[in-house]
N, C-alpha and C positions, 0 to 999 in steps of 0.2 A: 584981427581981421582977415589982417598979408598971411599967418601962417594957414587960416580956412581958404582963404584963394587958390595960398599956392597949392595944399592939397586935391581942390576941387580941378585945378586943371594936370596937376598928375591921374589923378583917377580915373580923368576924361581922355588924356594924351593914350595910357595904360589900356585904358577901353578900345580906344580907335587902333593899334598897336596888335591889343588881342585878336578883337574883329579883322582886320586885313591877312593877318596870316592866317586863323579860319577861316574864310575867305578861300583864299588861295588854297589852302589844302583841300577844301571841299570843290574845287573849280577843276583843279585836277582829271587829267583822262585817268579810271582805273585801267586793273588788268586786262576788263574785255571791251575795252575802246570806249566806254560809255562817260560819260560826267557826273560824281557822285561818289562818295563815301564805296572801296569796295567794288566800284562797278557796277553795282546791279541798278540803274535806275532813280538813283538818289535814295533807296532806302538806306537806313544806317545801318548801324547792326544792336545798336539797342532796339531798332524797331521790326528788326530783323528777329530778335532773341524771344520778342514777345511774340509775335505773329508763332516761330518754331515749337514758343513756350503752347503757347494756344490751343495749333494742332497736338501736343502730347497731351495736353489734360482734355481734350476730349477725346480720345484715342484711348485714353484710359477709365473714363466714364464712362462709352459706350461698352468697353470691355467687361467690367467690373458689372454693369447690370448684368448681363448674358451667361456671368459664369456662375453669377449666383442664381438665374433660375435655370440654368443647366444641372449646380449642383444638389437644386432641392428637387431633382424627379421630376422637369420635363423631358419630355421623348428627346433623348441626345442619339445622330446615327454617325458614324462615320465623318460625312463630310463636313459639320457642325464640328466635332471634336476636331477634327485638322484644322479648320476655321479658326477656330478656339485656339490651337496653341501657336500657328501660323502670326494670329493677330497677338498674340502675350507674346511673341518672339520680336514682331517690328518692333512691341514697345520697351519691351528692355535694350535694344539693339537705337531705342531715337534715342530712349535715358540718358543711355551712354555716351551717346553722338551728343547732344544737350552740354551734357556739361564738360566735352572738354571743347566746342565750339567755340570760337572768336571771332570769325571772319562770316560778314553776310553768306557770304557760298554754303560757309559749311549751315548757315540755318538755314539755306533753300537743302541741302543733303535731310538738314531735318525731319525740317518738314514733308518730303518727301519722303521719307520713311512710317513718317503719322500714316499721311495721306493711303500710303499701303497697308497698315495697320486698318487703317477706317475701311477699306475696301474688302479687306477679311471678314471683320464683326459685319459687315452690311454682309456678307455671304453665307456666316453666319446663324444670323437674323433670321435671313430666309428660308436658310433650314432647317433650321427650331420652329418655324412657319408664327412668325411674329411677324412678318410681316406680307402675307398675303397677299396685300395691295397691290405693290411691287414686282410679288412673285407674278400675278394675274398678267400686271398690263406689259412685264416681258412676254408674256406667249401669245398676245394678243395684236392685232394687230399697230396697235400705239404701240408699242411695244422696241420699233422702230425709232420713234421720233423719240421717247425716254431716254432710250442707249446713245443715242445723234447728241443730247443736252447734257448727259452723264460727259461725253467727250469731249465739246470744249468749254 
């Protein structure tokens, strides 16, 4: 029984020491002066990695659906072709960046690259006539409100 109590006390002491060390590094200001890991508003590297991965997967899914539609004989003009090419390039770049990223700032770069690719996918969809509602909204007076919502 004495051994079990001693073991329990050692485990509790170890947990307290580990927690205090983890809390100290977490509260220390990061490179940008903000507190939290990597200085990015409390987002851990794992959270940033998951978020960046989600954006890359979203880009890949949107791009694969468009490429299949383009290959099956849908009318494809130069704008759609260029947008698909640009989106494919962003996907390759984002995947390469994701493979080498280790910090929250690097994952933010991956997310930004994937978001650019998603914008190219949106342009290709509009050019292929798949987003007629979006194209008409941009031409109408309500298009101004749509654009301001996209910017913010």
